[in-house]
C-alpha positions as CSV (number, residue, x, y, z in Angstrom):
1,X,-45.3,-155.0,28.6
2,X,-45.3,-151.4,29.3
3,X,-43.0,-150.1,32.2
4,X,-43.1,-146.5,33.2
5,X,-40.0,-145.3,35.4
6,X,-40.8,-142.2,37.1
7,X,-38.3,-139.6,38.5
8,X,-40.5,-138.2,41.0
9,X,-38.8,-134.7,41.6
10,X,-38.3,-131.6,39.6
11,X,-35.1,-130.7,41.3
12,X,-31.8,-132.5,41.8
13,X,-30.1,-135.2,39.9
14,X,-29.6,-138.3,42.1
15,X,-33.1,-139.6,41.8
16,X,-33.0,-139.0,37.9
17,X,-29.4,-140.8,37.9
18,X,-30.7,-143.8,39.6
19,X,-34.0,-144.2,37.6
20,X,-32.0,-143.8,34.4
21,X,-29.7,-146.6,35.4
22,X,-32.9,-148.7,36.1
23,X,-34.4,-148.0,32.7
24,X,-31.1,-148.7,31.1
25,X,-31.0,-152.1,32.7
26,X,-34.7,-152.7,31.8
27,X,-34.0,-152.1,28.2
28,X,-30.8,-154.1,28.2
29,X,-32.2,-157.1,29.9
30,X,-35.8,-157.1,28.6
31,X,-35.7,-155.8,25.0
32,X,-39.2,-156.8,24.5
33,X,-40.5,-154.4,27.1
34,X,-41.7,-151.0,26.3
35,X,-39.7,-148.7,28.7
36,X,-40.6,-144.9,29.2
37,X,-38.8,-142.6,31.6
38,X,-41.2,-140.2,33.0
39,X,-39.2,-137.2,34.5
40,X,-41.6,-134.9,36.3
41,X,-39.0,-132.0,35.6
42,X,-40.0,-132.2,31.8
43,X,-43.6,-131.5,32.5
44,X,-46.0,-128.8,33.6
45,X,-48.3,-130.2,35.8
46,X,-51.3,-128.4,37.7
47,X,-51.9,-129.2,41.3
48,X,-54.6,-131.7,41.6
49,X,-58.1,-130.1,42.4
50,X,-60.2,-133.4,42.7
51,X,-61.2,-133.3,39.2
52,X,-61.6,-136.6,37.1
53,X,-58.3,-137.3,35.4
54,X,-59.9,-137.2,32.2
55,X,-60.9,-133.4,32.7
56,X,-57.1,-132.5,32.7
57,X,-55.5,-131.4,29.6
58,X,-52.0,-131.3,28.3
59,X,-49.2,-132.6,30.4
60,X,-51.5,-133.7,33.2
61,X,-53.6,-135.9,30.8
62,X,-50.5,-137.2,29.2
63,X,-48.8,-138.2,32.5
64,X,-51.9,-139.7,34.0
65,X,-52.9,-141.8,30.9
66,X,-49.0,-142.8,30.7
67,X,-49.3,-144.1,34.2
68,X,-52.4,-145.9,34.0
69,X,-51.5,-147.6,30.7
70,X,-48.4,-149.1,32.2
71,X,-48.1,-152.6,33.5
72,X,-45.6,-151.8,36.0
73,X,-44.0,-148.7,37.7
74,X,-40.6,-148.1,39.0
75,X,-40.9,-145.0,41.2
76,X,-37.8,-143.2,42.0
77,X,-38.2,-140.5,44.8
78,X,-35.9,-138.4,46.8
79,X,-36.7,-137.7,50.4
80,X,-37.3,-134.2,51.5
81,X,-37.9,-133.1,54.9
82,X,-38.7,-136.6,56.1
83,X,-41.3,-136.9,53.1
84,X,-41.8,-137.9,49.4
85,X,-41.7,-134.6,47.5
86,X,-45.0,-132.8,46.7
87,X,-44.6,-133.2,43.0
88,X,-44.8,-137.1,43.4
89,X,-47.6,-136.7,45.7
90,X,-49.5,-134.6,43.2
91,X,-49.1,-137.3,40.6
92,X,-51.0,-139.9,42.8
93,X,-53.5,-137.2,43.5
94,X,-54.2,-136.6,40.0
95,X,-54.9,-140.4,39.4
96,X,-58.2,-141.9,40.4
97,X,-58.3,-144.1,43.5
98,X,-58.0,-147.4,41.7
99,X,-55.7,-146.0,39.1
100,X,-52.9,-148.4,39.9
101,X,-55.0,-151.5,40.0
102,X,-53.2,-154.3,38.5
103,X,-50.0,-152.7,38.3
104,X,-46.7,-153.8,40.0
105,X,-44.8,-150.9,41.5
106,X,-41.2,-150.8,42.9
107,X,-39.2,-148.0,44.5
108,X,-35.9,-146.4,44.2
109,X,-35.3,-143.8,47.0
110,X,-32.5,-141.3,47.2
111,X,-31.8,-139.7,50.5
112,X,-29.2,-137.5,52.3
113,X,-28.6,-140.0,55.3
114,X,-29.7,-143.3,56.7
115,X,-32.0,-141.5,59.0
116,X,-35.1,-141.7,56.5
117,X,-34.9,-145.2,55.4
118,X,-38.5,-145.9,56.7
119,X,-40.2,-143.1,54.7
120,X,-41.0,-145.6,51.8
121,X,-42.5,-148.1,54.2
122,X,-44.5,-145.3,56.1
123,X,-45.6,-143.0,53.2
124,X,-45.0,-144.4,49.9
125,X,-46.1,-148.0,50.3
126,X,-49.3,-147.1,52.1
127,X,-50.4,-144.7,49.1
128,X,-49.5,-147.5,46.5
129,X,-51.5,-150.1,48.4
130,X,-54.4,-147.8,48.8
131,X,-54.4,-147.1,44.9
132,X,-54.3,-151.0,44.6
133,X,-51.0,-151.3,43.2
134,X,-49.1,-154.7,43.8
135,X,-46.0,-153.5,45.6
136,X,-42.7,-155.2,45.2
137,X,-41.7,-155.5,48.9
138,X,-38.0,-154.6,48.8
139,X,-36.9,-151.3,47.5
140,X,-33.5,-149.6,46.8
141,X,-32.4,-147.1,49.3
142,X,-29.4,-145.0,48.2
143,X,-27.6,-142.3,50.2
144,X,-25.7,-139.2,48.9
145,X,-22.2,-141.1,49.6
146,X,-23.3,-143.6,46.9
147,X,-22.8,-140.8,44.2
148,X,-20.1,-138.8,42.7
149,X,-20.5,-136.4,39.8
150,X,-23.9,-137.5,38.9
151,X,-22.8,-141.2,38.8
152,X,-23.7,-144.1,41.3
153,X,-20.1,-145.3,42.5
154,X,-21.3,-147.9,44.9
155,X,-21.4,-151.3,43.2
156,X,-23.8,-152.8,45.7
157,X,-26.3,-150.1,44.7
158,X,-25.8,-150.8,41.3
159,X,-26.5,-154.6,42.0
160,X,-29.7,-153.8,44.2
161,X,-31.2,-151.7,41.1
162,X,-30.6,-154.5,38.9
163,X,-32.1,-157.0,41.4
164,X,-34.9,-154.6,41.8
165,X,-35.5,-154.5,38.1
166,X,-35.7,-158.4,37.9
167,X,-38.1,-158.5,40.7
168,X,-40.3,-156.0,39.2
169,X,-40.4,-157.8,36.0
170,X,-40.9,-161.2,37.5
171,X,-43.7,-160.1,39.6
172,X,-45.3,-158.2,36.6
173,X,-45.1,-161.3,34.6
174,X,-46.6,-163.6,37.3
175,X,-49.4,-161.1,37.8
176,X,-50.0,-161.0,34.1
177,X,-50.1,-164.7,33.9
178,X,-52.5,-164.9,36.9
179,X,-54.9,-162.4,35.1
180,X,-54.7,-164.4,32.0
181,X,-55.6,-167.7,33.9
182,X,-58.5,-165.7,35.5
183,X,-59.9,-164.5,32.3
184,X,-59.7,-167.9,30.8
185,X,-62.0,-169.2,33.3
186,X,-64.8,-167.2,31.7
187,X,-66.5,-168.7,28.8
188,X,-67.1,-165.6,26.7
């Protein structure tokens, strides 16, 4: 099983800290899973211009193929100006419309205050649904006060990330089993 955890911004450290914790828990609890951390700050990605993802080269091709080859995604995003960052939206724009079909997607959101807790519901979930991902309904919302010196200091947040990891893996295994049963119905 392939899991890709996306740190969806090229600036700041909180989202990457949270996603790194999630990938550490994935590797610890599910050693049979192939876990990759996709930090957008490590890639030089062009803005999407509507081309087929196969027409892109270099980092854009690598990133889109990594995402489309995953069984599950854990998407980490900060909230900037009451929205997801353009770098994360660009990733979705680089992918084909059905690029997330059959994949489970969960979310970890970092923000400066409580005021933006509905952004994942109003912006990210609709994008994931449109791209045909199976979305884990609960998500982890983390505020600035939960961090200190690039570490998560709130035990409840750590627990919620661990629970999100479990929910993501449970849903991924469930959908894999459903696909296997459906494929077994065909006699060829």
